[in-house]
N, C-alpha and C positions, 0 to 999 in steps of 0.2 A: 270314790274319791271326788265326787262332784260337790261343789260349793257354790251357792248363789250370791252371797254378799261379800265374801272374802275368799282369798286363795292362800295356800301355803306354797311357797316356792322352795324347792330343794336344790341346793347347789352341790353337785356331786363331783367327785374327783377320783381318778385312778392314778396313783403315784408311781407305779412300777408295773412292768410287763409281768412280773411274778404274781401280781394280784389278779391277773386276768384268768377267768374261769369260763372258757368258751363253751358254747352249746351249739355245735354244728350238727345238722341232720342231713340225711340224704333224701332229697325230694326229686321225684321224676319231673324233669322239665322246669325246675326252679333254678334260676341263675341270677347273679348280681353282677352288673357290669358298670364300669366307670364311663361316664359321659366324657369322652376324650375331646369332643368339641362342645364348649359351653353352650347350653341351650336354655336360656332363661324361661322360655315357654314351658319347658318340662318342670322346672322348679316351681313356676307359678301354678301349673296344673296340679301338681302334687300338694303344694301348700294349700290350695283351695279345697281339693278333694279330701285330704286327710285332716288338715288343721281346723277346718270348720267344725268337725266333730268334737274337738277338744279345746275349743276357744283359744287356739294359739294366738298370741298377740304380737303386734308390732309391724305387720306387713300389709294389713288390709288397705292402707292408703298409699302404698307404694305405686309409683308411676312405672311406665315401661322402662324408662331410663334407670330407675332404681333396681329393677330386676336384672337388667343387662349388666349394670355395674357389679351387682352381687354375684351373679353367675360367672362373670369374667374376672373375679377377684384373683389376684396374683397367686395366692396360696389356697384357693377354694377348690374343693373337689365335690362333684355330685355323682352319686352312684344310684342306679336304678335297679329295682328288683322286678323280675319277670317270671311269669309262669306261662309256658307255651307261647312265648313271644309277646304276651300282653303285660303292660306295666301294672304292678300291683303294690308298689311301695318305693320308698327311696330314703336316702340320707344325705346330709351335707356335712363335710368336715373341712376345717380350716386350720392350717398351721400358723399360729400367731408369731409375731416377731421375737417373742421371748420363748420360742420352742414349746409352746403349749398347743396341743391339738384340741380344738373345740368342736364337738358335735353339735351343730346348730339345730337341725331338725332330723327326725327319724320317725318313720311310721309306715303303716300299711293301710291300704284302702279297706274300709269297713268290712266288706264281704270276704276278706281274706284273713280277718282276725279270728283267733280261736283254732287255728289249724297247725299251731306249733311253729310258725314261721318267724315270730317276733324275736325269739332268742337267737335264732340263726342270723337274722338281719343285724341285730345288735352286735353279735359276735364278729360278724364280717366287718362292721363299722369300726369296732375297737381294734381288730387286727390291722386294718388299713390305717387307722390313726397312729398306731405305733410305728408303722412302716414309713411314716412321714418324717421320722427322726425326732418325734416329740419326747420331751422329758416327762410329761404327764398329760393326761386327758381330762378335760372338763366337760360337763354336761349339766344343763338345768332342766328340771321338770317341775310340774306343779300339780296341785290337787284337782285340776280340771282334766288331767291326762287320763288315759285308760286305767281302770282299777289295777291291772297287773303290771303297769309300766314300772313303778318304783321298785317292786320286788324283782322284776327282770333285771333292772340296772344293778341292784344290790347283789343279786345272784351271779352276775357276770364279773363282779369284783370292784364295783364302784363303792365308795363310802360317802356318807353325808358330811360335807365340810361345814355347811351352814344351812340354816333354813330361816325364811322370813315370811311374815304375813303382810298382805297388802289387799287392796281392793280387787275384787274379782274382775277378770277380763269379761268384756261384754259378749253375749251370744252373738254370733254372726252367721250368716247364711252364705254358703259357697255360691259363687256365680254360676257354677255348673248345675246346681240344684234347680235353677230356673229353666234349664234346658230339658231335663228329664228327671 
């Protein structure tokens, strides 16, 4: 799903809880917890660690104040995924003023991909999104994302509402890759 000059963005929607096809698995010491105290540093870390692998766009120039405002948003929820107490992934969901639950970011740290955790993490996110009282759930992904991402979304019950072609997101390096 990689593209260098352009990207295709898929605008996905799940209109009903009846469309949801969860894929929960039992993993020893794998838990997903809501950050009950907004922690913008966690969102920043996960965005850097995961997003740089898939050219996530829009937040590379955010200031500390932007991250604080985002994490502390009135209807924003951040959930962390952990194995044996170590953070391995996350997602962000927000209930909009028109009762639409939007999954902003979702992903796993690279070394935990391919272990069957993505479907479980997405299923948890969708389940929590419905629990916000949403009338529908929306999510955007693009051709820069992991090759299995779109099929995972479709297999969980999302449908493609629209797709668009635009300039590719630039490659960017995580601030953490400079450390180790």
